[in-house]
C-alpha positions in Angstrom: 221.5 134.7 209.1 220.8 131.4 210.8 217.4 129.7 210.8 216.7 130.7 214.4 217.4 134.4 213.8 215.4 134.3 210.6 212.4 132.8 212.3 212.6 135.5 215.0 212.6 138.3 212.4 209.7 136.7 210.6 207.7 136.4 213.9 208.4 140.0 214.7 207.3 141.1 211.2 204.1 139.1 211.4 203.4 140.6 214.9 204.0 144.2 213.8 202.1 143.7 210.5 199.2 142.0 212.2 199.0 144.7 214.9 199.0 147.4 212.2 196.3 145.7 210.2 194.1 145.4 213.3 194.7 149.0 214.3 193.7 150.2 210.8 190.8 147.8 210.3 187.3 149.4 210.5 185.4 149.0 213.7 182.2 147.1 213.6 179.0 149.2 213.6 177.1 148.7 216.8 174.0 150.1 218.5 170.3 149.9 218.0 167.9 151.2 215.3 164.3 152.1 215.9 162.3 152.6 212.8 158.7 152.7 211.4 157.5 149.8 209.3 153.9 149.8 208.1 152.8 152.1 210.9 154.5 150.4 213.8 157.8 150.8 215.6 160.5 148.2 215.3 163.8 147.9 217.0 166.9 146.1 215.6 170.1 145.5 217.5 172.7 145.9 214.7 175.0 143.2 216.0 172.1 140.7 216.0 170.1 141.8 212.9 166.8 140.4 214.3 164.1 143.1 214.4 161.5 143.3 217.2 158.1 144.9 216.9 157.6 147.4 219.7 154.1 148.9 219.0 150.7 147.7 218.0 147.8 149.2 216.2 149.6 151.4 213.6 149.8 155.2 213.4 153.1 155.2 215.3 156.0 157.4 214.3 158.8 159.7 215.6 160.9 157.1 217.6 163.3 158.7 220.1 165.9 157.0 222.3 166.6 158.0 225.8 170.1 159.2 226.7 171.2 155.9 228.1 169.3 153.8 225.5 167.2 152.0 228.1 164.0 153.5 226.9 162.3 154.4 223.7 159.5 156.8 223.0 157.2 157.2 220.0 154.1 159.2 219.1 150.8 157.4 218.5 147.4 158.8 218.1 148.3 162.2 219.7 149.9 160.5 222.7 153.5 159.6 223.6 154.3 156.0 224.6 157.5 155.4 226.6 158.6 151.8 226.6 161.5 149.9 228.2 163.7 148.0 225.8 163.9 145.1 228.2 160.2 144.3 228.7 160.7 142.8 232.2 161.7 146.2 233.5 158.4 148.1 233.4 155.2 148.4 231.5 154.6 151.0 228.8 154.1 154.5 230.1 151.6 156.6 228.2 151.9 160.4 228.3 148.8 162.4 227.4 150.7 164.7 225.1 151.9 165.1 221.5 155.1 167.0 222.3 158.1 165.4 224.1 161.9 165.4 224.1 164.5 163.4 226.0 167.3 164.9 228.0 170.6 164.6 226.2 172.3 163.3 229.4 169.8 161.5 231.6 166.9 159.1 231.1 164.3 161.7 231.7 161.7 163.1 229.3 160.2 166.6 229.1 156.7 167.0 227.8 153.8 169.4 227.7 151.3 168.3 230.4 147.9 170.1 230.4 149.6 173.3 229.2 152.6 173.1 231.6 156.0 171.7 231.0 156.8 168.6 233.0 159.7 166.2 233.3 159.6 162.5 234.2 162.8 160.8 235.3 163.0 157.0 234.6 166.4 156.1 235.9 167.6 154.7 238.3 163.9 154.3 239.3 160.7 155.9 237.9 160.0 159.1 239.8 156.8 161.2 239.9 156.6 163.8 237.2 157.6 167.3 238.2 156.2 170.5 236.8 159.1 172.8 235.8 157.3 175.6 233.9 153.7 176.7 234.3 151.4 177.7 231.5 151.6 181.5 231.0 148.5 183.5 232.0 148.0 184.7 228.5 149.2 182.1 226.1 150.5 178.6 225.6 153.8 176.7 225.3 154.5 176.4 221.6 157.9 174.8 221.8 160.8 173.7 224.0 164.3 172.3 223.7 167.0 171.0 226.1 170.5 172.6 226.2 173.4 170.3 225.2 174.3 169.1 228.7 170.7 168.7 229.9 170.9 171.3 232.7 168.4 173.8 231.3 165.8 174.3 228.7 164.6 177.0 226.4 160.8 177.4 226.2 158.8 179.4 223.6 155.3 180.7 224.4 152.8 182.4 222.3 150.0 184.7 223.5 146.4 184.2 222.5 144.3 186.6 220.6 144.6 188.7 217.5 147.9 190.4 218.4 150.0 187.3 218.9 153.4 187.8 220.6 156.0 185.2 221.1 158.2 185.1 224.2 161.4 183.2 224.9 162.2 181.7 228.4 165.2 180.1 230.1 164.9 177.8 233.0 167.0 175.1 234.8 166.0 171.5 234.4 164.7 171.4 238.0 162.4 174.4 237.3 164.5 177.0 239.1 165.9 180.3 237.7 163.0 180.7 235.3 163.3 184.0 233.4 162.3 185.6 230.2 165.0 186.3 227.6 164.1 189.7 226.5 165.0 190.1 222.8 166.6 193.5 222.3 164.5 193.9 219.1 162.0 193.3 217.6 158.8 191.6 218.6 157.8 188.4 216.8 154.5 186.6 216.5 155.9 183.0 216.7 159.0 181.1 217.5 160.1 177.6 216.5 163.3 176.4 218.3 166.1 174.9 216.3 168.5 174.2 219.2 171.4 175.4 221.3 175.0 176.1 220.5 177.6 173.8 222.1 178.7 176.5 224.6 175.1 176.8 225.8 175.3 180.6 225.3 173.1 180.9 222.2 169.7 179.6 221.1 168.8 179.4 217.4 165.2 179.8 216.4 163.0 180.4 213.4 160.8 183.5 213.7 157.5 184.5 212.3 155.5 182.1 210.2 152.2 181.7 212.1 150.6 180.6 208.8 151.7 177.2 207.7 151.6 178.2 204.1 154.0 181.2 204.7 156.4 179.0 206.8 156.4 176.4 204.0 158.4 178.7 201.8 161.0 179.6 204.4 161.5 181.6 207.6 164.3 183.7 209.0 166.7 181.9 211.4 168.2 184.0 214.2 170.7 183.3 217.0 169.8 184.7 220.4 172.2 185.3 223.3 170.9 183.6 226.4 172.4 186.3 228.7 171.8 189.6 226.8 169.0 188.9 224.4 171.1 190.2 221.6 170.3 188.4 218.4 171.8 188.0 214.9 170.2 187.1 211.7 171.7 183.8 210.4 169.8 183.6 207.1 166.8 185.5 205.8 165.1 182.4 204.5 165.3 178.7 205.1 162.9 175.7 205.5 162.2 175.1 209.2 163.2 171.4 209.3 165.2 170.1 212.2 167.6 168.2 209.9 168.4 171.6 208.1 170.3 172.7 211.2 173.2 170.9 212.9 175.0 172.1 216.0 178.7 171.2 216.4 179.1 169.1 219.5 182.4 170.7 220.5 182.6 174.2 219.0 180.4 177.2 218.2 179.8 176.3 214.6 176.3 175.6 213.3 175.5 174.1 209.9 172.5 175.6 208.2 170.8 174.7 204.9 169.9 178.2 203.7 167.4 179.2 201.0 163.7 179.7 200.7 161.2 178.0 198.3 159.4 174.9 199.4 160.9 172.9 196.5 163.7 170.9 198.2 165.5 170.4 194.9 166.4 174.0 194.4 168.0 176.9 196.2 169.4 175.0 199.2 173.0 176.0 200.1 175.0 174.8 203.1 176.5 177.5 205.3 178.4 177.5 208.6 177.6 180.1 211.2 179.8 180.9 214.2 177.6 181.9 217.2 180.4 183.7 218.9 181.9 185.7 216.1 178.8 185.9 213.9 180.9 184.9 210.9 179.1 183.0 208.1 181.0 180.7 205.6 179.5 179.4 202.4 180.2 175.7 202.0 178.4 174.8 198.8 177.5 176.9 195.7 174.5 177.3 193.4 175.2 174.1 191.6 174.1 172.0 194.6 170.9 171.5 196.6 171.6 170.2 200.1 169.0 168.0 201.8 170.3 167.3 205.3 173.5 167.7 207.3 175.3 166.4 210.4 178.5 166.9 212.4 180.8 164.1 213.3 181.1 163.3 217.0 184.4 165.2 217.3 183.2 168.2 215.3 186.0 167.8 212.8 184.0 166.6 209.8 180.6 167.3 208.4 178.3 165.0 206.4 175.6 166.1 204.1 173.2 164.8 201.5 173.0 166.7 198.3 171.9 166.6 194.6 171.9 169.0 191.7 170.3 172.4 192.1 167.5 172.3 189.5 165.9 175.7 189.2 163.6 174.7 186.3 161.9 171.6 187.7 158.3 172.2 188.9 157.7 168.6 189.9 157.1 165.5 187.8 159.9 163.4 186.3 162.4 166.2 186.1 162.1 166.8 189.9 162.2 163.1 190.5 165.5 162.8 188.6 167.1 165.7 190.5 166.2 164.0 193.8 167.4 160.7 192.5 170.9 162.1 192.2 171.3 162.9 195.9 174.4 161.3 197.4 176.2 161.4 200.8 179.2 163.7 201.0 181.7 164.7 203.7 184.1 167.6 204.1 186.3 169.0 206.8 185.1 171.6 209.3 187.0 174.3 207.4 185.1 173.4 204.2 188.1 171.7 202.6 188.6 168.2 201.2 185.0 167.6 200.0 184.5 164.0 199.0 181.6 161.8 197.9 181.0 158.6 199.8 178.1 157.1 197.8 178.0 156.8 194.0 175.4 154.2 193.0 173.1 155.6 190.4 170.4 153.0 191.3 169.7 154.8 194.6 168.8 158.2 196.1 170.8 158.6 199.3 169.8 160.9 202.2 169.9 161.8 205.9 173.4 160.9 207.2 173.7 159.8 210.8 177.2 159.4 212.3 178.2 156.4 214.4 179.6 157.3 217.8 183.2 156.5 216.8 183.0 158.5 213.6 183.9 155.5 211.5 180.5 155.0 209.8 177.6 157.0 208.5 174.1 155.5 208.5 171.8 156.8 205.7 168.5 156.2 204.0 168.4 154.8 200.4 165.4 154.9 198.0 165.6 152.8 194.9 163.9 153.3 191.6 160.7 151.5 192.9 160.5 153.9 195.9 161.5 151.2 198.4 163.4 152.7 201.3 166.2 150.8 203.1 168.8 151.7 205.7 172.5 151.4 204.9 175.9 152.3 206.4 179.1 153.5 204.6 182.6 153.5 206.0 184.0 157.0 206.3 187.5 155.9 205.4 187.1 152.8 203.2 183.6 153.5 201.7 182.5 150.0 202.6 178.7 149.7 202.2 176.4 147.5 204.3 172.6 147.2 204.2 171.2 147.2 207.7 167.4 147.1 207.1 165.8 145.9 204.0 162.8 148.2 204.1 161.3 150.9 206.4 158.1 153.0 206.4 155.8 150.8 204.4 154.8 149.5 201.0 156.3 151.7 198.2 153.8 154.2 196.9 153.9 155.7 193.4 154.5 159.2 194.7 156.4 158.5 197.9 159.6 159.9 196.3 158.0 163.4 196.4 157.3 163.6 200.1 156.5 167.3 200.7 158.0 169.0 197.7 161.0 166.7 197.8 161.5 166.6 201.5 161.0 163.5 203.6 160.8 163.9 207.4 163.3 161.3 208.2 163.5 162.0 212.0 159.9 160.9 212.2 160.8 157.4 210.8 164.1 156.4 212.2 166.4 156.9 215.2 169.9 155.4 216.0 171.3 154.8 219.5 174.9 153.8 220.1 
C-alpha cells in the first residue's frame, strides 16, 4: 500500500472512530435546580454553577418549576410566591393560598382561592385569574391534581360536620364539563390524590385517614376510572407520600411503594400496578426497604432508592445504620436487570430524579455528618458529579431521622430541564 492510500485509510479510521466516540460519549447534564438553603430558595443553572438567591426572609420551601421553566413558585408563610427567572420580566406575584400546582404543559398555575379553585396563566402574557371550580355548598376543596396533558383536573372535596364524606370531581382546565365521579362503592371520609395514569383514564388516590396519626401508619391506595367510577384496590397500606407513587409517562404502569408502618426503614416494597389490566407485579422482596421511585422519560427504566429492610430497628443507631445503606438502583420496566448505580459507604443516597434525555439521575446525598448535597450519576457509565455542596441548612444532630426515616425531598428541591 502506498503512502497516499495509507494516509487515506488512517484518516477514514480516525473519522469513524472519532464519530463513534462522540456518539457514545455521555451528554452534559443541563437544566436548572431550585433548592432550599437555610430557609430561602436558591436557583442554580447547572451549566454555569453559580447559585442565585431568589427569596428573602426565610421559611420558604416547596419550589416548583412552571412547564416552560420561565417561572418558579415556592411556599412562604402560608402564601405562594410566583417569580420570573429573569427579573426584568415581571415582579413577584403573591397568591393568598397554601396550595398550588403548575400545569404540566403550560405556564399556568392552579390554586385554591378563597375556597374556590382558580387558574392563573402567565404566558405569553399574564392574564386575569379565572375561577374554574366553585366551593361546594357543604364542604371544602381538600386536594386537586392536573392530568398529564394539562387539559383537565381532578378535585377532591370533603363535607363539613361530623359525618364527613369525600367526593371526587372531574373538570376541564377551562372550568367546563364539571361532573362528580360517583364511586361505585363505598363512601370514604377523605381523599388525597396521588395522580393520573398516562392514558388519563384513571386517578389514583389514598382513601380514609382523616386523623393524621392514623394516616401516618399507612392508607389504602385505590385506582378510580374517570368514566365509570369503578375502582380497584392497589395496596391495602402504604405511606401517603408523593414520591412513593410514580406514574409511567408513556404506559399504564404505576410504581408504588407498598407497606404500612411509619418507620421508613422497614416493610417498604416496590410494586408495579397496571391501571388497565389491574395486574400487580412485585419488584422487590422482603430484604429491601424502598424509599422513593421514578420512571425514566421513555418509561423503559425505573430508578429507586433502597436500603436493607430492618424489622428490628426501633430508632437510634440501628435505624440510622439501615438508612445509611440506602443506594440508587435502576431496573428495566419488566423488573429485569436490576443494577446498583451508587456504592459509596460514606453516603446515604436518596430521591432519584431523571434528566430529560435519560442519561443521568440526580439524587440527594447525606454524609456521616448529616450534610446533604446534590449529585448526579451517569446511567450507563456511573460517572458521579457533585452539583450542589449543601442544601437545606446547617446539619442537625437528628436530621438523618426526618419523620421516622422519611425526608420530604419534594419540599426542598426541584429540577427543570
